[in-house]
C-alpha positions in Angstrom: -3.6 -17.7 -61.1 -3.8 -14.6 -58.9 -2.6 -11.2 -60.0 1.0 -10.3 -59.0 1.4 -6.9 -57.4 4.6 -5.3 -58.2 6.4 -1.9 -58.6 4.7 1.2 -57.4 1.4 -0.6 -56.6 3.2 -3.0 -54.2 4.9 0.0 -52.5 1.6 1.8 -52.1 -0.1 -1.3 -50.8 2.6 -2.0 -48.2 2.6 1.7 -47.2 -1.2 1.7 -46.8 -1.0 -1.6 -44.8 1.7 -0.2 -42.6 -0.3 3.0 -41.9 -3.4 1.0 -41.0 -1.5 -1.2 -38.7 0.1 1.8 -37.0 -3.3 3.5 -36.6 -4.7 0.2 -35.2 -2.0 -0.1 -32.6 -2.2 3.6 -31.6 -6.0 3.3 -31.2 -5.6 0.1 -29.1 -3.0 1.9 -26.9 -5.4 4.8 -26.4 -8.2 2.4 -25.5 -6.0 0.6 -23.0 -5.0 3.9 -21.5 -8.7 4.9 -21.1 -9.3 1.6 -19.3 -6.3 2.2 -17.0 -7.7 5.6 -16.2 -11.2 4.2 -15.7 -10.0 1.4 -13.3 -8.0 4.0 -11.3 -11.3 5.5 -10.0 -13.9 4.1 -7.6 -15.3 1.6 -7.3 -12.3 -0.2 -8.8 -9.4 1.7 -7.3 -9.7 0.0 -3.9 -9.3 -3.4 -5.4 -6.4 -5.2 -7.1 -6.0 -5.0 -10.9 -4.0 -7.4 -13.0 -3.0 -6.7 -16.6 -2.5 -9.1 -19.6 -3.4 -12.1 -17.6 -3.2 -15.4 -19.6 -6.2 -17.7 -18.9 -7.0 -21.3 -19.6 -10.4 -21.5 -21.2 -11.1 -25.1 -20.2 -10.7 -26.9 -23.5 -7.2 -28.6 -23.8 -5.0 -26.4 -25.9 -7.3 -23.4 -25.8 -6.3 -20.3 -23.9 -7.0 -16.6 -23.8 -5.8 -13.3 -22.4 -7.7 -10.9 -20.2 -6.4 -7.4 -20.8 -7.5 -6.4 -17.3 -8.8 -8.3 -14.3 -10.2 -6.5 -11.2 -10.1 -8.9 -8.2 -9.9 -9.4 -4.5 -7.9 -12.0 -2.7 -9.9 -15.1 -3.9 -12.2 -13.9 -6.7 -12.2 -12.3 -10.1 -14.8 -9.5 -10.0 -14.5 -7.8 -13.5 -12.7 -8.8 -16.6 -12.0 -6.2 -19.3 -11.2 -6.9 -22.9 -9.9 -4.1 -25.2 -10.9 -4.4 -28.8 -10.5 -2.0 -31.8 -13.9 -2.1 -33.5 -12.5 -2.3 -37.1 -15.3 -4.6 -38.2 -18.7 -5.7 -36.8 -17.5 -9.3 -36.8 -14.5 -8.3 -34.7 -16.8 -6.9 -32.0 -19.0 -10.0 -32.1 -15.9 -12.2 -31.7 -14.8 -10.0 -28.7 -18.2 -10.6 -27.0 -17.9 -14.4 -27.5 -14.3 -14.3 -26.2 -15.5 -12.4 -23.2 -18.2 -14.9 -22.5 -15.7 -17.8 -22.7 -13.3 -16.2 -20.2 -16.1 -15.2 -17.9 -17.4 -18.7 -17.9 -14.0 -20.3 -17.5 -13.1 -18.1 -14.5 -16.7 -17.8 -13.1 -16.3 -14.0 -13.1 -19.5 -12.1 -12.5 -18.9 -9.0 -14.6 -17.3 -8.2 -18.0 -16.5 -5.1 -20.0 -15.5 -4.7 -23.7 -13.8 -1.4 -24.3 -14.0 -0.4 -27.9 -13.2 3.3 -27.6 -11.8 5.9 -25.2 -15.3 6.7 -23.9 -16.5 4.4 -21.2 -20.1 5.3 -21.9 -19.8 3.5 -25.2 -18.4 0.3 -23.8 -20.2 -3.0 -23.5 -21.0 -4.0 -19.8 -22.3 -7.5 -19.1 -23.1 -9.8 -16.2 -22.4 -13.6 -16.1 -25.4 -15.2 -14.5 -24.0 -18.7 -15.0 -25.2 -21.6 -17.1 -24.2 -19.7 -20.3 -26.6 -16.9 -19.4 -25.1 -13.4 -20.1 -27.0 -10.1 -19.8 -26.0 -6.7 -20.9 -26.3 -4.2 -18.0 -26.0 -0.4 -17.7 -22.6 1.0 -16.7 -24.1 2.5 -13.5 -25.5 -0.9 -12.5 -22.1 -2.6 -12.9 -20.3 0.2 -10.9 -22.8 0.1 -8.1 -22.7 -3.6 -7.7 -18.9 -3.7 -7.9 -18.8 -1.1 -5.1 -21.0 -3.4 -2.9 -19.4 -6.6 -4.2 -19.1 -9.5 -1.7 -18.1 -13.1 -2.3 -21.6 -14.2 -1.4 -22.7 -12.7 -4.7 -21.0 -15.6 -6.5 -22.4 -18.4 -4.2 -24.9 -20.7 -5.7 -28.5 -20.5 -4.6 -28.3 -23.9 -2.8 -25.3 -22.8 -0.8 -26.9 -19.5 0.1 -30.1 -21.3 1.1 -28.1 -23.7 3.2 -26.2 -20.9 4.9 -29.5 -19.1 5.6 -30.9 -22.3 7.1 -27.9 -22.7 9.3 -28.1 -19.1 10.4 -31.8 -19.5 11.3 -31.0 -22.7 13.2 -28.3 -21.0 15.1 -30.6 -18.1 16.0 -33.3 -20.6 17.0 -30.8 -22.5 19.1 -29.6 -19.4 20.9 -33.2 -18.3 21.6 -34.0 -21.8 23.0 -30.8 -21.7 25.1 -31.8 -18.3 26.5 -35.3 -19.5 27.2 -33.9 -22.6 28.9 -31.6 -20.5 31.1 -34.5 -18.3 32.0 -36.7 -21.2 33.0 -33.8 -22.8 34.9 -33.3 -19.7 37.0 -37.1 -19.5 37.5 -37.1 -23.1 38.7 -34.2 -22.5 41.0 -36.0 -19.5 42.5 -39.1 -21.5 43.0 -37.1 -24.3 44.6 -35.3 -22.0 46.9 -38.6 -20.3 47.8 -40.3 -23.7 48.5 -37.4 -24.8 50.6 -37.6 -21.7 52.6 -41.3 -22.1 53.2 -40.8 -25.7 54.2 -38.1 -24.9 56.7 -40.2 -22.2 58.3 -43.1 -24.6 58.4 -41.0 -27.3 60.1 -39.6 -24.8 62.5 -43.1 -23.7 63.4 -44.2 -27.3 64.0 -41.1 -28.1 66.1 -41.6 -24.9 68.1 -45.3 -25.7 68.7 -44.7 -29.3 69.9 -41.8 -28.3 72.2 -42.6 -28.3 76.0 -42.6 -24.9 77.7 
């Protein structure tokens, strides 16, 4: 049978637990404020930002919440998860949580904010097929600044679009070449007709009686 905590011990325990909870919430609020400040600067400030967005992970009955989502009209670009690093396990769980929501939403970049200093945060890239890579902060910011929807297209789609583009360019070149040869043919035809008319006129003039 477990020990029963009572009297002064129980009061001290509850007081300590309350203090830790209060410190935890205060630190989380400071982290979220740091993220808010961070996302209010370029390259994020010219994009839309959603807060506390509920997400469906993909498994029935399983859901999650993204603390911040940087997005444009049709795509999520960056998902930020705020986590107080009270234990090493909590940080690892936050990374797994981030992987899940990046995969579920096909979002390219993710951030785990564990303090008020962005340089200490975890920055990652979702390269699809359950492949996630930690990247430098500067790399993420640079790529977000130049982000375009084509960055999330699959290789096959990009190859198809490239092939279509080449085909269009080739068709335009062939059309220009055809037009050039058409005008050349018309010019030669007009020239030949002119020479023929002059030749006929000369023959008729030569055979006419004086």
